[in-house]
C-alpha positions as MATLAB code, in Angstrom:
seq = 'MKNHILPAIKLTALCIVLLAIVYPISIWAIAQLSPNKGKGDLIEHHNKTYYSNIGQSFTTDQYFNSRPSAVDYNAAGSGGTNKAPSNDEYLKQIQARVDTILLKNPGIKKSDIPADLVTASGSGLDPNFSVQAAKIQVKRIAKIRNMDEVKINDLIAQQTEKPLIGLFGPEKINVLKLNIALDQLSGK';
ca = [
       0.072   -0.024    0.026;
       2.873    2.266    0.748;
       4.037    1.783   -2.747;
       0.908    3.283   -4.000;
       0.204    6.168   -1.374;
       3.452    8.137   -2.180;
       3.287    8.160   -5.891;
      -0.672    9.140   -5.660;
       0.260   11.943   -3.422;
       2.953   13.349   -5.700;
       0.974   12.898   -8.746;
      -1.925   14.928   -6.876;
       0.673   17.604   -5.817;
       1.812   17.948   -9.409;
      -1.697   18.237  -10.807;
      -2.490   20.717   -8.377;
       0.709   22.878   -9.313;
       0.125   22.320  -13.085;
      -3.598   22.852  -13.319;
      -4.350   25.201  -10.470;
      -1.321   27.520  -10.745;
       0.759   27.204  -13.985;
      -2.017   26.820  -16.269;
      -4.284   29.768  -15.243;
      -1.194   32.015  -14.973;
      -0.272   31.029  -18.585;
      -3.705   31.506  -20.029;
      -4.002   34.881  -17.959;
      -0.406   35.999  -19.399;
      -1.519   35.215  -22.733;
      -4.762   37.213  -22.481;
      -2.448   40.184  -21.310;
      -1.186   40.016  -24.959;
      -4.579   40.474  -26.914;
      -5.849   44.136  -27.425;
      -8.337   44.344  -24.562;
      -6.318   42.386  -22.108;
      -8.576   39.375  -21.936;
     -11.572   41.485  -21.230;
     -13.589   40.773  -24.262;
     -14.182   42.745  -27.502;
     -15.729   46.012  -26.092;
     -17.962   48.521  -27.923;
     -18.983   51.909  -26.708;
     -22.289   53.228  -28.367;
     -24.486   56.007  -26.943;
     -22.699   55.910  -23.492;
     -23.453   52.098  -23.229;
     -20.801   49.309  -23.289;
     -21.603   46.134  -25.017;
     -19.435   42.834  -25.693;
     -19.369   42.073  -29.378;
     -19.010   38.489  -28.963;
     -21.977   38.050  -26.797;
     -25.598   38.023  -28.305;
     -27.705   41.377  -27.458;
     -31.384   41.506  -27.898;
     -32.915   43.641  -30.678;
     -36.432   43.504  -31.084;
     -37.582   46.961  -32.249;
     -38.429   47.432  -35.817;
     -35.881   50.057  -36.660;
     -33.155   47.575  -35.925;
     -32.063   44.068  -37.157;
     -33.671   41.628  -35.036;
     -31.099   39.401  -33.492;
     -31.240   35.639  -32.954;
     -33.476   34.267  -30.275;
     -31.861   33.090  -27.182;
     -32.604   30.445  -24.964;
     -30.952   32.078  -21.804;
     -32.540   35.374  -22.471;
     -29.190   37.015  -23.515;
     -27.875   36.258  -19.821;
     -24.177   35.796  -20.143;
     -23.812   34.499  -16.731;
     -24.798   31.071  -18.042;
     -25.000   29.732  -21.436;
     -27.260   27.105  -22.865;
     -29.573   25.800  -25.294;
     -33.406   24.606  -24.889;
     -32.653   21.095  -24.905;
     -35.995   20.418  -26.570;
     -36.415   17.975  -29.196;
     -37.748   19.381  -32.712;
     -40.850   17.248  -31.981;
     -41.544   18.987  -28.660;
     -44.911   20.516  -29.049;
     -43.950   23.594  -26.611;
     -40.881   24.151  -28.651;
     -42.847   23.947  -32.111;
     -45.379   26.554  -30.669;
     -42.424   28.931  -29.755;
     -40.899   28.515  -33.362;
     -44.246   29.031  -35.005;
     -44.895   32.130  -32.872;
     -41.322   33.546  -34.047;
     -42.257   32.767  -37.595;
     -45.389   34.525  -37.294;
     -43.940   37.630  -35.554;
     -41.334   37.724  -38.527;
     -44.078   37.521  -41.163;
     -46.036   40.282  -39.554;
     -43.032   42.689  -39.277;
     -41.682   41.858  -42.538;
     -44.570   42.085  -45.265;
     -43.734   40.552  -48.567;
     -41.559   37.611  -47.397;
     -42.627   33.927  -47.470;
     -42.431   31.671  -44.661;
     -39.738   29.468  -46.834;
     -37.646   32.691  -47.126;
     -36.946   32.820  -43.329;
     -33.751   31.180  -42.401;
     -33.409   29.065  -39.275;
     -31.229   31.287  -37.394;
     -33.790   33.853  -37.225;
     -36.262   31.504  -35.091;
     -34.149   29.186  -33.405;
     -31.576   29.853  -30.768;
     -27.948   28.646  -30.892;
     -26.469   26.293  -28.650;
     -25.118   28.627  -26.484;
     -27.892   31.078  -26.440;
     -25.628   33.837  -26.763;
     -24.853   33.725  -30.444;
     -24.030   37.474  -31.570;
     -24.306   36.501  -35.083;
     -26.849   35.680  -37.893;
     -26.679   34.898  -41.548;
     -26.583   37.158  -44.440;
     -30.249   35.860  -45.284;
     -31.317   36.998  -41.788;
     -30.333   40.480  -42.396;
     -31.571   40.507  -45.961;
     -35.145   39.751  -45.102;
     -35.346   42.707  -42.588;
     -34.041   45.267  -45.057;
     -37.617   46.385  -46.537;
     -38.835   46.944  -43.033;
     -35.828   48.992  -41.714;
     -35.520   51.041  -44.941;
     -39.237   51.987  -44.681;
     -39.015   52.715  -40.949;
     -35.926   54.775  -41.307;
     -36.667   56.355  -44.546;
     -33.385   55.223  -46.127;
     -32.769   53.727  -49.325;
     -32.753   49.784  -49.605;
     -29.426   49.847  -51.473;
     -27.624   51.745  -48.653;
     -28.796   49.132  -46.327;
     -27.632   46.345  -48.567;
     -24.471   47.740  -49.073;
     -24.003   48.111  -45.389;
     -24.888   44.399  -44.948;
     -22.339   43.593  -47.496;
     -19.566   45.827  -45.337;
     -20.413   44.041  -42.331;
     -20.273   40.471  -43.779;
     -17.557   38.339  -42.223;
     -16.201   35.694  -44.763;
     -15.625   32.176  -43.653;
     -12.165   31.496  -41.875;
      -9.555   31.505  -44.525;
     -12.425   31.224  -47.086;
     -13.181   27.784  -46.328;
     -14.371   26.996  -42.535;
     -17.888   28.266  -41.638;
     -20.549   30.297  -43.324;
     -20.589   33.868  -43.944;
     -21.940   35.682  -40.986;
     -22.878   39.153  -39.648;
     -22.356   40.453  -36.004;
     -25.699   41.996  -35.225;
     -24.498   44.627  -32.694;
     -22.117   45.894  -35.079;
     -24.526   45.856  -37.902;
     -27.123   48.011  -36.090;
     -24.375   50.275  -34.571;
     -23.209   50.770  -38.143;
     -26.968   51.406  -39.219;
     -27.352   53.882  -36.360;
     -24.237   55.718  -37.938;
     -25.556   55.567  -41.484;
     -28.693   57.015  -40.623;
     -27.331   59.725  -38.258;
     -28.880   58.582  -34.983;
];
């Protein structure tokens, strides 16, 4: 037994030093090299501070509506709904979102609505949506803000992030950055 206890104590002490001291300090040191010193990508707008890498709630008609959140955009904890696509409550929730989009954006068809406008991401905090999710909202925003649709479409093109090295992932748009750019474009 003595042959097993001493190595176990040594291994435990080594793991404590490596995983509770060395690893956290090295991650902290790496974070200090980043532009915001590990504090996230902060954006100041209208005397408020936002994190661009955490989803924000945009539901008013003059803005691009954001992707739904399973955690009500609370960054203290992320998570999905964990409801199956066959769950009646989940299906009613999705249908209500579809109905809202159709009501707010006349002229679009149900088949035009991308999934990311009616379903939450796995984390519930996704700050991005697809280019299609932005394009189906252009007419509504142009009408409310009394702006030219071409300018809004150009803004969408400017804010579109391409896939990593042109291969990995879809094109996406950060909703917060898009709405801030929209405010700047319309002078608000």
